[in-house]
C-alpha positions in Angstrom: 112.3 64.4 22.7 108.6 64.4 23.0 106.7 67.3 24.5 105.6 65.2 27.6 109.2 64.3 28.2 110.3 67.9 27.9 107.5 68.9 30.4 108.5 66.2 32.8 112.2 67.2 32.6 111.5 70.8 33.2 109.1 69.9 36.1 112.0 68.0 37.7 114.4 70.8 37.2 111.9 73.2 38.8 111.3 70.9 41.7 115.1 70.7 42.3 115.5 74.4 42.1 117.6 74.6 38.9 115.1 76.8 37.0 112.8 79.7 37.9 109.0 79.1 37.1 108.1 80.5 33.7 106.6 83.9 33.7 103.6 85.1 31.7 104.6 85.3 28.0 107.7 83.0 28.4 107.7 79.8 26.6 110.4 78.2 28.9 111.5 78.7 32.5 114.7 80.6 33.1 117.8 78.9 34.5 119.0 79.5 38.0 122.7 80.4 38.6 124.6 77.0 38.9 126.3 78.1 42.2 122.8 79.1 43.7 121.2 75.9 42.6 124.0 73.8 44.1 124.0 75.7 47.4 120.2 75.3 47.6 120.6 71.5 47.1 123.3 71.4 49.8 120.9 73.3 52.2 118.1 71.0 51.4 120.1 67.9 51.9 121.4 69.2 55.2 117.9 70.0 56.4 116.8 66.4 55.6 119.9 65.1 57.4 119.1 67.1 60.4 115.5 66.1 60.5 116.6 62.4 60.2 119.1 62.9 63.0 116.4 64.5 65.2 114.1 61.5 64.5 116.8 59.1 65.5 117.6 60.9 68.6 113.9 60.9 69.6 113.7 57.2 68.8 116.8 56.5 70.8 115.5 58.4 73.8 112.2 56.5 73.6 114.0 53.2 73.4 116.1 54.1 76.5 113.1 55.1 78.5 111.2 52.0 77.5 114.2 49.8 78.3 114.7 51.6 81.7 111.0 51.1 82.5 111.1 47.4 81.6 114.2 47.0 83.7 112.8 48.8 86.6 109.7 46.7 86.5 111.2 43.4 85.6 114.0 43.7 88.2 111.5 43.9 91.1 111.6 40.7 93.0 108.6 38.3 92.4 108.6 36.5 95.7 109.9 38.2 98.9 109.9 41.7 97.4 113.4 42.4 98.5 116.4 42.1 96.2 120.1 42.7 96.8 122.0 44.6 94.1 125.9 44.4 94.5 128.6 46.5 92.8 128.7 50.2 92.1 127.9 49.9 88.4 124.9 47.6 89.0 123.6 49.9 91.7 124.0 53.0 89.4 122.1 51.2 86.6 119.3 50.2 89.0 118.9 53.8 90.2 118.8 55.1 86.7 116.2 52.4 85.7 114.0 53.2 88.7 114.1 57.0 88.2 113.4 56.5 84.5 110.3 54.4 85.4 108.8 57.1 87.7 105.3 58.2 86.7 104.3 60.6 89.5 106.7 61.0 92.4 110.3 60.4 93.5 111.5 61.0 97.1 115.1 60.9 98.3 117.0 61.1 101.5 120.6 62.2 100.7 123.5 62.2 103.1 127.3 61.6 103.0 129.4 59.8 102.4 129.0 60.2 98.6 130.4 58.1 95.7 132.4 60.6 93.7 135.5 60.7 91.7 136.2 64.3 92.8 139.3 64.6 95.2 137.2 66.4 97.8 134.3 64.0 97.7 131.9 66.5 96.5 128.6 64.7 95.5 127.6 64.6 91.8 124.6 66.8 91.0 121.3 65.1 91.5 120.1 63.9 88.1 116.4 64.6 88.6 115.6 67.7 86.6 114.5 65.7 83.7 112.0 64.1 85.8 110.6 67.5 86.9 110.4 68.6 83.2 108.2 65.6 82.4 105.9 66.3 85.3 107.2 64.1 88.1 107.2 65.6 91.6 110.7 65.3 93.1 111.3 65.9 96.9 114.8 65.6 98.4 115.9 65.9 102.0 119.6 66.6 102.3 121.6 65.9 105.5 123.0 69.2 106.7 126.5 67.8 106.8 126.3 67.6 103.1 126.3 71.4 103.0 130.0 71.4 104.2 131.0 70.9 100.6 131.9 74.2 98.9 129.1 75.5 96.7 126.8 72.7 97.7 124.1 75.0 99.1 124.4 77.1 95.9 124.0 74.0 93.7 120.9 72.9 95.7 119.4 76.4 95.2 119.8 76.0 91.5 117.9 72.7 91.6 115.1 74.4 93.5 114.9 77.0 90.7 114.5 74.1 88.3 111.5 72.8 90.2 113.0 70.3 92.6 111.7 70.5 96.2 114.6 70.3 98.6 114.8 70.5 102.4 117.6 70.1 104.9 117.7 68.2 108.1 120.3 66.9 110.6 121.2 63.3 111.1 119.3 61.6 108.4 118.8 57.9 109.4 119.6 56.5 106.0 120.0 57.0 102.3 116.7 56.3 100.4 115.1 56.6 97.0 111.4 55.9 96.7 109.6 55.8 93.3 105.8 56.2 93.1 105.5 54.9 96.7 105.9 51.4 95.3 109.6 50.6 95.1 112.3 51.8 97.5 116.1 51.5 96.9 118.3 51.7 100.0 121.8 52.7 98.7 124.8 51.3 100.6 126.0 53.3 103.5 129.3 54.0 101.8 128.7 54.0 98.0 132.4 54.4 97.5 133.0 50.9 98.9 133.0 48.4 96.0 131.9 45.6 98.4 128.8 47.3 99.5 125.3 46.4 98.3 122.0 48.1 97.9 118.5 46.8 98.7 115.5 47.2 96.3 112.4 46.9 98.3 108.8 46.4 96.9 107.5 44.4 99.9 104.3 46.1 101.2 105.1 45.7 104.9 108.6 47.4 104.5 107.1 49.8 102.0 104.6 50.9 104.6 107.5 51.7 107.0 109.9 53.4 104.6 107.3 55.8 102.9 106.2 57.2 106.3 109.8 57.5 107.3 110.4 59.9 104.4 107.3 61.9 105.1 108.2 62.2 108.8 111.8 63.4 107.9 110.3 65.8 105.3 107.9 67.4 107.7 110.7 68.2 110.2 113.1 69.4 107.7 113.7 73.1 106.6 113.2 74.2 103.0 116.0 75.4 100.6 115.6 78.5 98.5 113.8 81.8 98.6 110.2 82.6 98.2 109.0 85.8 96.4 110.0 88.7 98.6 112.0 92.0 98.4 113.2 91.7 102.0 116.1 89.5 101.2 118.5 88.8 98.4 119.6 85.5 96.8 122.7 85.6 98.8 120.6 86.0 102.0 118.6 83.0 101.0 121.7 80.8 100.7 122.9 82.1 104.1 119.5 81.4 105.7 119.5 77.9 104.4 123.0 77.3 105.9 122.0 79.1 109.1 118.9 77.0 109.6 120.9 73.9 108.9 123.2 74.5 111.9 126.5 75.5 110.1 128.8 77.6 112.2 129.9 81.1 111.1 133.3 80.0 109.9 131.8 77.2 107.8 129.3 79.6 106.3 132.0 82.2 105.6 134.0 79.5 103.7 131.0 78.3 101.7 130.1 82.0 100.7 133.7 83.0 100.3 133.2 85.9 102.7 135.1 87.1 105.8 133.6 85.7 109.0 132.9 89.2 110.3 130.9 90.0 107.1 128.8 86.8 107.7 128.2 87.7 111.3 127.0 91.2 110.4 124.5 89.7 107.8 123.3 87.1 110.3 122.8 89.8 112.9 120.8 91.9 110.4 118.6 89.0 109.4 117.9 87.8 113.0 117.0 91.4 113.9 114.7 91.7 110.9 113.1 88.3 111.8 112.9 89.1 115.6 114.7 85.8 116.3 116.8 85.1 119.4 118.3 81.9 118.0 119.3 80.5 114.6 116.6 78.0 114.6 114.0 80.6 115.4 115.4 82.6 112.4 114.9 79.6 110.1 111.3 79.0 111.4 110.5 82.7 111.0 112.0 82.7 107.5 109.7 79.7 106.6 106.6 81.5 108.0 107.4 84.7 106.1 107.7 82.6 102.9 111.4 83.6 102.6 112.2 79.9 102.2 110.3 77.9 99.7 108.3 74.9 100.8 
């Protein structure tokens, strides 16, 4: 074997990690333990596979976002600006596409009845935290009757911690999803009914009515979550949210898994601290003090 062939072979063995580099005074590199060399090759191959898998995941996510954006835009009606979407699956796909196409802002009005496979009808968590992470502002007004579900208020507080702006109001007029103030989806009144249909509206006249409708409801609603304060605990924040939403003592006790007398003592303490004569006043005072986030 020629010298250049030997040098090339040794260089390849060194690249693969089967030999140690030659030290000063050595004519040839020293061999690496076969077990060590093989383990190194396995680790190297695994690292390459993981990198390739991460690239594929990123490419898939980019393709999904692009497809959703194209669907969200191309599905918009070209003439009247109003489209009817029928069937639960088609409605869910359109909601996903519209949310994925959001660039700056998503606003929702959320009220029962909810489409859910849970026996108690508990609504599925709002899938909007990914939007917040990519810089989209998300505002949600929840009908206070939705707080009747166990742990619902606690779940909303978690979303607030993740950056979703949530408020509670009574008797919401409709369900509604508005994306970038350009497209509004009106879900069916009863999403669990397979015969129901949703409306996708991009007509300027209706849009000029639906966007102000959300803003009006938003201004009148009470915030969910605590602001920075040492005066109340996280549990008090959840209690205040339900209190301001109009839930009765018994319902609050069930939601917090406490005895009703314990709830009444906590309510009395909070109302005294807030100098409030009514529950509504307690909610307003909590907002003014920054106890409930806006």
